[in-house]
C-alpha positions as CSV (number, residue, x, y, z in Angstrom):
1,S,-80.0,-36.9,-37.0
2,R,-79.1,-34.3,-40.1
3,L,-82.2,-33.3,-41.2
4,N,-85.1,-32.2,-38.4
5,T,-88.8,-31.3,-39.5
6,T,-91.2,-29.1,-37.2
7,F,-94.8,-29.0,-37.0
8,E,-96.3,-27.2,-34.2
9,R,-99.2,-24.7,-33.9
10,G,-99.3,-24.2,-37.6
11,Y,-95.6,-23.2,-37.9
12,V,-93.6,-25.8,-40.2
13,S,-89.6,-26.2,-40.8
14,L,-87.0,-28.1,-42.1
15,D,-83.2,-27.7,-40.6
16,I,-80.3,-29.2,-42.1
17,L,-77.5,-28.8,-39.3
18,H,-74.8,-29.6,-42.1
19,T,-74.7,-29.3,-45.9
20,Y,-73.0,-31.5,-48.3
21,P,-72.9,-30.5,-52.2
22,E,-75.7,-33.5,-52.8
23,D,-78.1,-31.6,-50.6
24,S,-78.5,-29.3,-53.5
25,G,-82.2,-28.7,-55.4
26,E,-85.2,-27.5,-55.2
27,Y,-87.6,-27.7,-52.0
28,S,-91.0,-27.8,-51.3
29,C,-93.7,-28.8,-48.7
30,V,-96.7,-30.6,-49.2
31,V,-99.7,-30.4,-46.4
32,R,-102.4,-32.7,-46.3
33,S,-105.8,-33.6,-44.5
34,S,-109.1,-35.4,-44.6
35,F,-110.4,-32.0,-46.7
36,G,-107.8,-32.2,-49.6
37,M,-103.8,-30.8,-50.0
38,D,-101.7,-28.0,-50.7
39,Q,-98.3,-27.6,-51.9
40,S,-95.8,-24.3,-50.9
41,N,-93.8,-23.1,-53.5
42,P,-90.1,-24.3,-54.9
43,M,-87.3,-22.8,-53.1
44,S,-83.6,-23.5,-54.4
45,L,-80.8,-24.6,-52.2
46,T,-77.2,-24.3,-53.5
47,V,-74.3,-25.8,-51.8
48,M,-70.7,-24.9,-52.5
49,A,-67.9,-27.8,-52.2
50,E,-65.2,-27.1,-50.0
51,E,-61.9,-28.3,-51.4
52,G,-60.9,-31.7,-49.3
53,V,-57.2,-31.4,-49.1
54,V,-55.0,-28.4,-48.9
55,T,-52.1,-29.3,-50.7
56,D,-50.9,-25.2,-50.8
57,T,-48.2,-24.1,-48.4
58,Q,-49.4,-21.6,-46.0
59,L,-46.3,-19.9,-44.9
60,P,-44.7,-16.8,-46.7
61,E,-42.4,-18.5,-49.4
62,Q,-39.3,-15.8,-48.1
63,S,-40.2,-17.3,-44.2
64,M,-40.2,-20.6,-45.5
65,V,-36.7,-20.1,-47.3
66,A,-35.4,-18.6,-44.1
67,N,-36.2,-21.2,-42.2
68,I,-34.7,-23.6,-44.4
69,D,-31.4,-21.8,-44.2
70,R,-31.3,-21.2,-40.8
71,L,-32.3,-25.3,-40.3
72,D,-28.8,-25.9,-42.5
73,E,-26.6,-23.6,-40.6
74,R,-27.5,-25.4,-37.3
75,L,-27.0,-29.0,-38.9
76,S,-23.6,-27.6,-40.2
77,A,-22.5,-26.2,-36.7
78,R,-23.0,-29.3,-34.9
79,S,-21.0,-31.2,-37.3
80,T,-18.3,-29.2,-35.2
81,R,-19.1,-29.9,-32.1
82,Q,-17.9,-32.7,-29.5
83,D,-19.4,-36.0,-29.7
84,Y,-23.3,-35.6,-28.1
85,D,-22.7,-38.2,-25.7
86,D,-20.3,-36.5,-23.7
87,R,-23.0,-33.9,-22.9
88,I,-25.7,-36.7,-21.8
89,P,-25.9,-36.9,-17.7
90,Q,-23.9,-39.8,-16.2
91,S,-26.2,-40.2,-13.2
92,A,-29.2,-42.3,-12.1
93,P,-32.7,-41.1,-12.1
94,Q,-33.9,-39.3,-9.2
95,F,-37.6,-37.8,-8.3
96,V,-37.1,-33.9,-7.3
97,R,-41.2,-33.7,-6.4
98,Q,-43.8,-35.8,-4.8
99,I,-47.4,-37.0,-5.7
100,D,-50.3,-36.0,-4.5
101,S,-52.9,-38.1,-3.6
102,A,-56.8,-37.4,-4.9
103,V,-60.2,-37.8,-4.0
104,V,-62.3,-38.0,-7.2
105,A,-66.1,-39.1,-8.3
106,E,-67.0,-41.5,-10.6
107,N,-66.4,-39.8,-14.3
108,S,-64.3,-37.0,-13.2
109,S,-60.8,-36.8,-14.0
110,A,-57.7,-37.5,-12.1
111,R,-53.9,-36.4,-12.6
112,F,-50.7,-37.2,-10.7
113,E,-48.1,-35.4,-12.0
114,T,-44.0,-35.3,-10.5
115,R,-40.7,-34.4,-12.0
116,V,-37.8,-36.4,-12.5
117,T,-33.6,-35.7,-13.1
118,P,-31.9,-36.0,-15.2
119,A,-34.3,-34.0,-17.3
120,A,-31.9,-33.9,-20.4
121,D,-31.3,-37.5,-20.4
122,S,-32.7,-38.9,-23.7
123,N,-32.4,-42.7,-22.8
124,I,-34.6,-42.5,-19.3
125,Q,-37.7,-44.8,-19.4
126,V,-40.8,-43.7,-17.4
127,E,-43.1,-46.3,-16.7
128,W,-46.2,-45.9,-13.7
129,Y,-47.9,-49.0,-11.7
130,K,-51.2,-49.2,-9.5
131,N,-50.8,-51.8,-6.4
132,G,-47.2,-53.1,-7.7
133,V,-48.5,-53.7,-11.7
134,P,-48.0,-52.1,-14.6
135,V,-51.0,-49.4,-15.3
136,T,-52.5,-50.5,-18.9
137,L,-52.5,-47.1,-21.2
138,G,-55.1,-46.6,-23.7
139,S,-57.6,-43.7,-24.8
140,R,-59.2,-43.5,-21.4
141,I,-55.2,-43.5,-19.6
142,R,-52.5,-41.5,-20.8
143,A,-48.6,-40.5,-19.7
144,V,-46.9,-38.1,-20.6
145,Y,-43.1,-37.3,-20.5
146,D,-41.5,-34.3,-21.8
147,R,-38.2,-33.0,-20.8
148,G,-38.0,-34.3,-17.2
149,Y,-41.9,-33.7,-16.4
150,T,-44.0,-36.8,-16.4
151,A,-47.7,-37.1,-15.6
152,L,-50.2,-39.6,-15.6
153,E,-53.6,-39.0,-16.9
154,I,-57.4,-40.4,-16.2
155,I,-59.7,-39.0,-18.1
156,Y,-62.8,-40.6,-16.4
157,C,-62.4,-42.6,-13.4
158,Y,-64.0,-45.6,-12.5
159,P,-64.2,-47.2,-9.2
160,E,-62.0,-50.1,-9.8
161,D,-59.5,-47.2,-10.5
162,S,-58.9,-46.8,-7.1
163,G,-55.4,-47.8,-5.2
164,L,-51.7,-46.9,-4.7
165,Y,-50.1,-45.3,-8.3
166,C,-46.2,-45.2,-8.4
167,C,-43.7,-43.8,-11.1
168,L,-40.2,-46.0,-11.8
169,A,-37.5,-44.0,-13.8
170,T,-35.0,-45.9,-15.4
171,N,-31.7,-45.4,-17.6
172,K,-28.4,-47.3,-18.1
173,H,-27.2,-46.0,-15.0
174,G,-29.9,-47.5,-12.6
175,S,-33.2,-46.6,-11.2
176,A,-35.5,-44.4,-8.9
177,Q,-38.8,-45.2,-8.0
178,S,-41.3,-42.0,-6.6
179,N,-43.4,-42.0,-3.5
180,T,-46.7,-43.4,-3.7
181,A,-50.1,-41.6,-4.0
182,Q,-53.7,-42.8,-3.6
183,L,-56.7,-42.7,-6.0
184,S,-60.1,-42.6,-4.5
185,C,-62.9,-43.0,-6.7
186,S,-66.5,-42.8,-5.2
187,G,-69.0,-44.7,-7.3
188,S,-72.3,-42.8,-8.6
189,A,-75.5,-44.3,-9.5
190,G,-75.9,-47.1,-11.9
191,V,-78.3,-46.5,-14.8
192,V,-81.4,-45.2,-14.8
193,T,-84.2,-48.2,-15.6
194,A,-86.9,-46.2,-14.4
195,S,-89.3,-46.1,-17.0
196,A,-90.6,-42.6,-18.4
197,L,-93.7,-43.9,-19.4
198,P,-97.4,-43.5,-18.1
199,A,-98.4,-46.6,-16.7
200,S,-101.1,-47.1,-18.8
201,S,-98.5,-47.0,-22.2
202,V,-96.4,-49.9,-20.0
203,M,-99.5,-51.9,-19.3
204,N,-99.8,-51.6,-23.5
205,I,-96.4,-52.7,-24.0
206,Q,-96.5,-56.1,-21.6
207,R,-100.0,-56.7,-23.1
208,L,-98.2,-56.6,-27.0
209,E,-95.3,-58.9,-25.0
210,E,-97.3,-61.5,-23.8
211,Y,-97.0,-65.0,-25.5
212,G,-100.1,-65.3,-28.5
213,E,-102.1,-68.7,-28.6
214,E,-99.5,-70.4,-31.1
215,F,-96.7,-70.5,-28.5
216,R,-99.1,-72.2,-26.2
217,P,-98.2,-75.9,-27.0
218,M,-94.1,-74.6,-26.7
219,E,-94.7,-73.4,-23.3
220,A,-96.8,-76.5,-22.0
221,D,-93.6,-79.0,-23.3
222,L,-91.1,-76.5,-21.4
223,H,-93.1,-77.5,-18.4
224,R,-92.8,-81.3,-19.2
225,A,-90.4,-83.1,-17.2
226,D,-88.9,-85.6,-19.6
227,P,-85.8,-87.5,-18.2
228,P,-83.1,-88.7,-20.6
229,R,-83.2,-92.2,-22.5
230,F,-81.5,-94.7,-24.7
231,L,-82.7,-95.5,-28.1
232,A,-80.3,-98.0,-29.0
233,P,-78.0,-100.7,-27.1
234,L,-74.0,-100.2,-26.2
235,S,-72.1,-101.2,-30.0
236,P,-70.8,-102.9,-30.4
237,A,-71.9,-105.4,-27.7
238,Q,-68.9,-107.9,-27.5
239,L,-65.2,-105.9,-28.5
240,Q,-61.7,-107.8,-28.5
241,V,-58.3,-105.5,-28.8
242,P,-55.0,-107.0,-28.6
243,E,-53.3,-105.0,-25.2
244,A,-51.4,-101.5,-26.1
245,A,-51.7,-101.9,-30.1
246,A,-55.4,-99.9,-31.3
247,P,-57.7,-97.9,-29.8
248,A,-61.5,-99.1,-28.5
249,A,-64.4,-97.4,-28.7
250,L,-68.3,-97.6,-27.0
251,S,-71.2,-95.5,-28.3
252,A,-75.3,-95.7,-27.7
253,R,-77.9,-93.4,-29.1
254,A,-79.9,-91.5,-26.4
255,D,-82.2,-89.0,-25.6
256,P,-81.1,-86.6,-23.5
257,G,-85.1,-85.1,-22.7
258,N,-85.7,-81.7,-22.1
259,G,-83.4,-81.6,-18.7
260,N,-80.7,-78.6,-18.5
261,R,-77.9,-80.5,-16.7
262,V,-77.3,-83.9,-18.6
263,Q,-74.8,-85.8,-17.2
264,A,-73.3,-88.8,-18.5
265,H,-71.3,-91.6,-16.1
266,W,-69.4,-95.1,-17.3
267,F,-69.5,-97.9,-14.9
268,R,-66.8,-100.8,-15.4
269,D,-68.3,-103.9,-13.6
270,G,-70.1,-101.6,-11.1
271,V,-67.2,-99.1,-10.8
272,L,-67.2,-95.8,-12.2
273,V,-64.6,-95.7,-14.7
274,Q,-61.5,-92.6,-14.4
275,F,-60.9,-90.4,-17.0
276,G,-58.0,-88.7,-18.3
277,S,-55.3,-88.7,-21.3
278,R,-55.9,-92.3,-22.2
279,I,-59.6,-92.7,-21.5
280,T,-62.1,-90.1,-22.5
281,A,-66.2,-89.8,-22.6
282,G,-68.6,-87.3,-24.1
283,F,-72.3,-86.9,-24.9
284,E,-72.8,-84.5,-27.7
285,L,-75.9,-84.6,-30.5
286,G,-77.2,-87.2,-28.9
287,L,-74.7,-90.1,-29.0
288,A,-73.0,-91.2,-25.8
289,W,-69.4,-92.5,-26.3
290,L,-66.5,-93.9,-24.6
291,K,-62.7,-93.7,-26.1
292,F,-59.4,-95.7,-25.2
293,A,-56.4,-94.2,-26.8
294,Y,-55.1,-97.9,-26.1
295,V,-56.3,-100.8,-23.7
296,N,-54.8,-102.2,-21.0
297,S,-55.5,-105.4,-19.3
298,E,-56.8,-104.1,-16.3
299,D,-59.5,-102.1,-18.9
300,S,-61.4,-105.8,-19.3
301,G,-64.9,-105.9,-17.8
302,T,-68.5,-105.2,-18.6
303,Y,-69.1,-101.5,-19.1
304,C,-72.3,-99.7,-19.0
305,A,-73.2,-95.8,-19.4
306,V,-75.9,-94.1,-17.1
307,L,-77.5,-90.8,-18.1
308,E,-78.7,-88.5,-15.4
309,S,-80.2,-85.0,-15.4
310,E,-82.8,-83.2,-13.0
311,H,-85.8,-85.0,-14.6
312,G,-84.4,-88.4,-13.7
313,Q,-81.7,-91.2,-15.2
314,A,-81.4,-93.9,-17.8
315,Q,-79.0,-97.0,-17.8
316,S,-78.2,-98.5,-20.9
317,T,-77.2,-102.3,-22.1
318,A,-74.0,-103.9,-21.0
319,A,-71.1,-104.4,-23.3
320,Q,-68.0,-106.9,-22.8
321,L,-64.5,-105.5,-23.3
322,V,-61.7,-108.2,-23.6
323,C,-58.0,-106.9,-24.0
324,Q,-55.8,-109.8,-25.5
325,P,-52.6,-110.0,-24.3
326,G,-49.1,-110.8,-26.3
327,G,-47.5,-108.8,-29.3
328,T,-45.5,-105.9,-28.5
329,G,-47.1,-104.9,-25.1
330,V,-46.0,-102.5,-22.4
331,V,-42.3,-103.1,-21.6
332,T,-42.5,-103.8,-17.9
333,S,-38.4,-104.7,-17.5
334,S,-36.5,-102.7,-15.7
335,Q,-34.5,-100.3,-17.7
336,L,-31.7,-99.3,-14.8
337,P,-28.3,-100.3,-15.9
338,G,-26.2,-103.0,-14.3
339,N,-27.7,-105.2,-11.7
340,A,-31.6,-104.2,-11.8
341,E,-32.8,-106.2,-9.1
342,H,-30.1,-105.2,-6.6
343,S,-30.9,-101.6,-7.3
344,I,-34.9,-102.1,-7.1
345,R,-34.7,-103.9,-4.1
346,S,-32.3,-100.9,-2.4
347,L,-35.0,-98.5,-3.5
348,M,-37.6,-100.3,-2.1
349,Q,-35.6,-101.2,1.5
350,L,-34.6,-97.2,1.5
351,E,-38.6,-96.0,1.0
352,E,-39.8,-98.7,3.7
353,E,-37.0,-97.2,6.1
354,M,-38.3,-93.5,5.6
355,A,-41.6,-94.3,6.3
356,T,-41.1,-96.3,9.1
357,G,-38.4,-93.8,10.4
358,R,-41.2,-91.0,9.4
359,A,-44.0,-92.9,11.9
360,A,-41.5,-93.0,14.5
361,M,-40.4,-90.0,15.0
362,P,-40.3,-89.0,18.3
363,G,-41.0,-85.5,17.6
364,A,-43.9,-86.3,15.1
365,D,-46.8,-85.6,18.3
366,A,-45.1,-82.2,19.2
367,Q,-45.6,-81.0,15.7
368,Q,-49.2,-81.2,16.0
369,Q,-51.3,-77.8,15.6
370,P,-53.0,-76.5,18.7
371,P,-56.8,-75.9,18.4
372,P,-58.0,-72.7,16.4
373,V,-57.9,-69.3,18.5
374,I,-59.6,-66.4,17.5
375,V,-57.4,-63.5,17.7
376,R,-59.8,-60.7,16.6
377,G,-63.2,-61.4,16.5
378,L,-66.2,-59.7,13.8
379,V,-66.8,-56.0,13.8
380,Q,-70.1,-54.9,13.7
381,P,-70.9,-53.2,10.3
382,P,-72.7,-50.1,9.7
383,E,-76.4,-50.3,8.2
384,L,-76.3,-50.5,4.6
385,K,-77.9,-49.3,1.2
386,E,-78.7,-51.7,-1.4
387,G,-76.2,-51.9,-3.4
388,E,-73.3,-51.1,-1.3
389,R,-70.2,-53.5,0.0
390,L,-70.1,-55.7,2.9
391,G,-66.6,-56.9,4.5
392,L,-66.5,-59.0,7.4
393,Q,-62.8,-60.0,8.9
394,L,-61.3,-62.0,11.0
395,Q,-58.0,-63.0,12.7
396,I,-57.3,-66.6,13.8
397,E,-54.4,-68.7,15.4
398,P,-52.4,-70.8,14.4
399,A,-51.5,-68.5,11.2
400,K,-49.8,-71.6,9.7
401,D,-52.1,-74.5,10.0
402,G,-52.2,-76.0,6.4
403,N,-55.6,-77.9,7.4
404,L,-57.3,-74.6,8.7
405,S,-60.7,-74.1,7.3
406,V,-63.1,-71.7,7.7
407,D,-67.3,-72.1,7.0
408,W,-69.7,-68.8,6.9
409,L,-72.9,-69.2,8.2
410,K,-75.7,-66.6,7.9
411,D,-78.7,-67.5,9.9
412,G,-77.5,-70.7,11.0
413,Q,-77.3,-71.7,6.9
414,A,-74.1,-71.8,4.8
415,V,-73.3,-68.9,3.2
416,T,-73.8,-69.8,-0.9
417,L,-70.8,-68.4,-2.8
418,G,-70.5,-67.1,-6.2
419,S,-69.9,-63.9,-8.2
420,R,-71.3,-61.7,-5.8
421,V,-70.0,-63.1,-2.3
422,H,-66.5,-64.3,-1.7
423,T,-64.6,-65.9,0.9
424,D,-60.8,-66.3,1.6
425,C,-58.4,-67.7,4.2
426,E,-54.3,-66.5,4.1
427,R,-52.0,-65.9,6.7
428,G,-54.3,-66.0,9.7
429,L,-56.9,-63.7,8.3
430,A,-59.9,-64.8,6.9
431,W,-62.6,-62.3,5.6
432,L,-66.4,-62.7,4.1
433,Q,-67.0,-60.1,1.0
434,I,-70.3,-59.3,-0.8
435,G,-69.8,-56.9,-3.7
436,H,-73.1,-55.4,-3.6
437,C,-75.5,-56.1,-0.9
438,Y,-79.2,-57.1,-1.2
439,A,-82.4,-56.5,1.3
440,E,-82.4,-60.0,1.5
441,D,-78.7,-60.6,2.5
442,S,-79.8,-59.0,6.0
443,G,-79.0,-61.7,9.1
444,Q,-76.5,-62.6,11.8
445,Y,-73.3,-63.5,10.5
446,W,-70.8,-65.8,12.1
447,A,-67.2,-68.3,11.1
448,V,-67.0,-71.7,12.4
449,V,-63.1,-72.3,12.1
450,R,-61.9,-75.8,12.3
451,N,-58.3,-77.9,12.2
452,R,-57.7,-81.3,13.2
453,S,-57.0,-80.5,16.8
454,G,-60.7,-79.0,17.5
455,A,-62.9,-76.0,16.4
456,V,-64.1,-72.8,17.6
457,E,-67.3,-70.1,17.0
458,S,-66.4,-66.6,16.3
459,N,-69.0,-63.7,18.0
460,R,-72.0,-62.6,15.8
461,V,-72.7,-60.0,14.2
462,A,-75.8,-58.5,12.7
463,V,-76.0,-57.3,9.0
464,L,-79.0,-54.8,7.8
465,C,-79.5,-53.7,4.3
466,H,-82.0,-51.0,3.4
467,A,-83.8,-51.8,-0.3
468,S,-83.8,-49.3,-2.4
469,E,-86.9,-47.6,-4.3
470,S,-87.5,-50.0,-7.1
471,V,-89.6,-47.7,-9.6
472,V,-88.8,-43.8,-9.7
473,T,-91.8,-42.2,-9.8
474,R,-90.5,-38.3,-9.6
475,T,-90.1,-36.5,-13.0
476,Q,-86.1,-35.9,-14.1
477,L,-87.2,-32.7,-16.0
478,P,-85.8,-29.7,-14.2
479,G,-88.7,-27.4,-12.7
480,G,-91.0,-30.6,-11.9
481,A,-93.6,-31.2,-13.6
482,Q,-94.9,-27.8,-14.5
483,G,-94.4,-27.9,-18.0
484,F,-96.5,-30.7,-18.6
485,Q,-99.5,-29.2,-16.8
486,R,-98.9,-25.8,-18.5
487,L,-99.2,-28.2,-21.9
488,E,-102.2,-29.9,-20.3
489,D,-104.0,-26.6,-19.3
490,L,-103.7,-25.4,-22.8
491,E,-105.2,-28.7,-24.6
492,R,-108.1,-28.6,-22.2
493,Q,-108.8,-25.6,-23.2
494,W,-108.7,-26.2,-26.9
495,R,-110.9,-29.6,-25.9
496,E,-113.4,-27.7,-24.0
497,A,-114.0,-24.7,-26.6
498,P,-117.4,-25.8,-28.5
499,I,-116.9,-26.6,-32.0
500,G,-119.8,-26.8,-34.6
501,P,-120.5,-27.9,-38.4
502,E,-120.0,-24.2,-39.1
503,E,-116.6,-24.8,-38.1
504,F,-115.6,-27.1,-40.7
505,Q,-116.8,-25.0,-43.8
506,F,-114.4,-22.4,-45.3
507,R,-115.1,-18.7,-44.9
508,E,-113.2,-15.6,-45.2
509,F,-113.0,-14.5,-41.3
510,V,-112.0,-10.6,-40.0
511,E,-111.1,-10.0,-37.0
512,P,-111.8,-7.0,-35.0
513,Q,-109.2,-4.7,-34.0
514,S,-108.1,-5.0,-30.3
515,Q,-105.0,-3.4,-28.7
516,P,-102.8,-6.0,-27.5
517,H,-103.0,-8.0,-24.3
518,F,-101.2,-10.7,-22.2
519,D,-103.4,-13.5,-22.2
520,I,-100.5,-16.1,-20.2
521,M,-97.5,-14.1,-18.1
522,P,-93.8,-14.9,-17.9
523,E,-92.6,-17.0,-15.2
524,S,-89.3,-16.7,-13.6
525,V,-87.2,-19.2,-13.8
526,T,-83.9,-20.8,-12.2
527,V,-81.2,-22.9,-14.0
528,C,-77.5,-23.8,-13.8
529,E,-75.0,-22.2,-16.0
530,G,-74.6,-23.7,-19.7
531,Y,-78.2,-25.0,-18.9
532,P,-81.0,-23.3,-21.6
533,A,-83.5,-20.8,-20.1
534,K,-87.4,-20.4,-22.0
535,F,-89.5,-18.2,-21.0
536,L,-93.4,-18.4,-22.6
537,V,-96.0,-16.0,-23.2
538,K,-99.3,-16.1,-24.8
539,L,-100.8,-12.9,-26.1
540,S,-103.6,-11.4,-28.3
541,G,-104.6,-8.3,-30.4
542,F,-105.1,-7.3,-33.7
543,P,-103.4,-5.9,-36.0
544,R,-100.6,-8.5,-35.0
545,P,-98.6,-6.2,-32.5
546,R,-95.0,-6.4,-32.5
547,V,-92.9,-8.0,-30.1
548,A,-89.8,-6.7,-27.7
549,W,-87.8,-8.3,-24.8
550,Y,-85.9,-6.5,-22.6
551,L,-83.1,-7.4,-20.3
552,N,-82.2,-5.0,-17.0
553,E,-84.2,-2.1,-19.2
554,Q,-82.0,-3.0,-22.2
555,M,-83.9,-4.3,-25.6
556,I,-82.5,-8.2,-26.7
557,A,-81.3,-8.3,-30.1
558,S,-81.7,-11.7,-31.6
559,V,-78.5,-12.6,-32.0
560,S,-76.5,-15.9,-30.2
561,P,-77.2,-17.1,-27.3
562,W,-80.4,-15.2,-27.5
563,I,-83.3,-16.9,-29.7
564,L,-86.3,-15.1,-30.4
565,S,-89.6,-16.1,-31.6
566,Y,-93.2,-15.3,-32.2
567,R,-95.8,-17.7,-33.8
């Protein structure tokens, strides 16, 4: 990136953007072809090293001494003043300027400014909030506070920065909050995935990326469905463990096959084993295992393991687990003080009275929630483009029913949820959000609301999403494809010129004298401010003519920002 070479139509150059002392030396250019080689004369480059760290003061000696004396006078005068704390304002913060809302585009900057008093209070603390959450500062988001002036600056905005912003000022006398300002950031186009290569180059790359013959057996193994299988029986086949005295474990070696989702299930006497902190299971590195931290009497029985994948399942052999009672087992006696039996009997009687009283309560039926009612239905959304967001909202009653459920349907099928599609129901509001729509999301949407008293179906809305252009075939260069066409015309003229065998023989050519003539005239160019502009002409004539450019009848000198070249 620092050394650049150029070779174009007989012109060769070496550009060093920034030099270092180690670049010093002799440089030469070597050119080779099928008929021989040639080397230019050596050129010497000398780079003078600069001083790395400037340690000398840049101030005049007299000015520096005067500044130090003046600072000493201020420090001595301050010591005779009253206590500095007496001059600190004794009041709570107050905002004297409103924060303005902003609407920006993605990658643009945004700035919120306000003023807070007292400005001379050095103990005041300022914090910015977005949607009620403190703003995280960093290289992209910065906060400034200086003598009552405070600002929040976002160097470049993203759509997720949109929201409500406010400022909170606090000191030892109280706190104050500014008004709320809204930031709206509209998203721009994402990553350009279109290829700038011609179709023939893309086909060649795809052909190179295809699998060779050495990968054919591996590809065949991927398409073969191998179900899981056990390679050995459960070990041990018979296990006797004292109650609550020692851990226990059952394991078996197994082959998971080539399935992507392999799950191991354990059964005791035909009933699925429930796992927890005492009983754990797993399948790792071809070994299925079941572990007990300690064994209780109800753990006794016949165990077997089942491996299941999308290609099938396999069941292991059976193993017997026997829990031997006795010893220092589980303490089942009551630890309550006093008459334990009387206390336990009283608690059981109280629980029975509460259960029967609740069931026989006359207002229990009256507390049953009514059937759901749709207060506000779905609103027909506008037509969308691929990549835009979709939001459908529904208001229902009763809002405080804990048994209320909302199912969203699309063309009669349940909507599949994921990272792109979200649904929620809270306080009588149910909504469906799609982060970015595709063309296959088009269809009819509605919701079915249910509770214990009944169900109701909302109105149906039609969603239409237009697919965007998948491959961008237009040129992304300014001025269209005129530059490519000009190069193709010049190359076509060079190819069509007949070349005989005598052209490859070295002979001195004497060009006849002729007056200058423009073969290709310059064309008008329209560019935006800050962009480069280039005028290209082709001329002929011998001896070599002198070329000068004019701007509004004034000659242009070859200085920045003008670059004049004649090859």
